[in-house]
C-alpha positions in Angstrom: 20.6 7.9 -76.9 23.3 9.4 -75.4 24.6 8.2 -71.9 27.5 10.2 -70.1 30.0 7.9 -68.6 33.0 9.8 -67.6 34.3 9.9 -64.2 35.8 13.2 -64.2 34.9 17.0 -65.3 36.8 18.2 -68.3 37.7 22.0 -69.4 39.1 21.9 -72.6 42.2 23.8 -74.2 40.0 25.7 -76.2 37.4 27.2 -73.5 38.2 30.1 -71.4 36.1 30.6 -68.3 35.7 34.1 -66.7 34.3 33.8 -63.3 34.4 31.1 -60.4 33.7 27.3 -60.7 32.5 25.0 -58.1 33.0 21.4 -58.6 32.0 18.0 -57.0 33.9 15.8 -59.1 37.5 15.4 -59.8 37.9 17.9 -62.3 40.4 18.7 -65.0 41.6 21.7 -67.2 43.4 22.1 -69.8 42.0 25.9 -71.1 42.0 29.0 -69.2 40.3 30.0 -65.9 40.0 33.5 -64.4 38.4 33.3 -61.0 38.0 31.2 -58.1 38.4 27.3 -58.5 36.6 24.6 -55.6 36.8 21.5 -55.9 36.6 21.0 -51.9 36.3 16.8 -51.8 38.1 16.1 -54.7 41.1 16.0 -57.3 41.7 19.4 -59.6 44.7 18.8 -62.0 45.9 21.6 -63.9 46.7 20.6 -67.7 49.8 21.2 -69.2 49.3 24.5 -71.5 46.6 25.3 -68.7 46.3 29.2 -67.0 44.3 29.5 -64.0 44.4 33.3 -62.4 42.8 33.2 -59.0 42.3 30.7 -55.4 42.1 26.9 -55.3 40.6 25.0 -53.0 40.6 21.5 -53.6 41.5 17.9 -51.8 44.5 17.4 -54.1 45.7 19.9 -56.7 48.3 18.8 -59.6 49.4 21.3 -61.0 51.4 20.9 -64.9 50.2 24.3 -66.2 50.3 27.3 -64.6 48.4 28.7 -61.4 48.3 32.8 -60.5 47.0 32.7 -57.0 46.8 31.1 -53.8 46.2 27.0 -53.4 44.6 25.7 -50.5 44.1 21.5 -50.2 43.6 19.2 -47.0 45.7 16.5 -48.6 48.4 17.6 -51.4 49.9 19.7 -53.8 52.0 18.3 -56.4 54.1 20.6 -59.3 55.4 18.9 -61.8 58.0 19.4 -64.2 55.9 21.9 -66.5 54.4 23.2 -63.9 54.5 26.8 -62.1 52.6 28.8 -59.1 53.0 32.3 -58.1 51.3 32.1 -55.3 51.1 30.8 -51.7 50.4 27.4 -50.9 48.5 25.6 -47.8 48.5 21.9 -47.9 49.6 19.1 -45.4 51.8 17.6 -48.3 53.4 19.3 -51.0 55.7 17.7 -53.6 57.9 19.4 -56.7 58.9 17.8 -59.4 62.6 19.0 -61.1 61.9 21.7 -63.2 59.1 23.1 -61.4 58.6 26.6 -60.9 56.9 27.9 -57.0 57.6 31.6 -56.0 55.4 32.3 -53.1 55.2 30.7 -49.3 54.3 27.6 -48.5 52.7 26.4 -45.0 53.0 22.6 -43.9 49.2 22.8 -42.4 49.2 20.0 -39.5 52.9 19.7 -39.3 54.5 19.5 -35.7 54.6 22.9 -33.8 51.9 24.3 -36.1 
């Protein structure tokens, strides 16, 4: 008998998804997604070598791969040393590692004066 015991969804490196993706659990993407991603109450991890082309909405987002599109988070966005984002980011907290690439505008939601 097979019992599924994972604590997060995993999109493998060999998968290509064309269309929108919605998840109600922490999600790691190691493959390619051409479409919008909604993980509104959870964490989205973009693994090294992964490519996302679309809009991302998640509680927290960690980018180690490539994102071409906007990212909206009500928590934190972190772009790691191997991460690249070409698009706008809206989040209360943003972390850029040394070596990270960001081409776009940043709006720090919830900052004083906003």
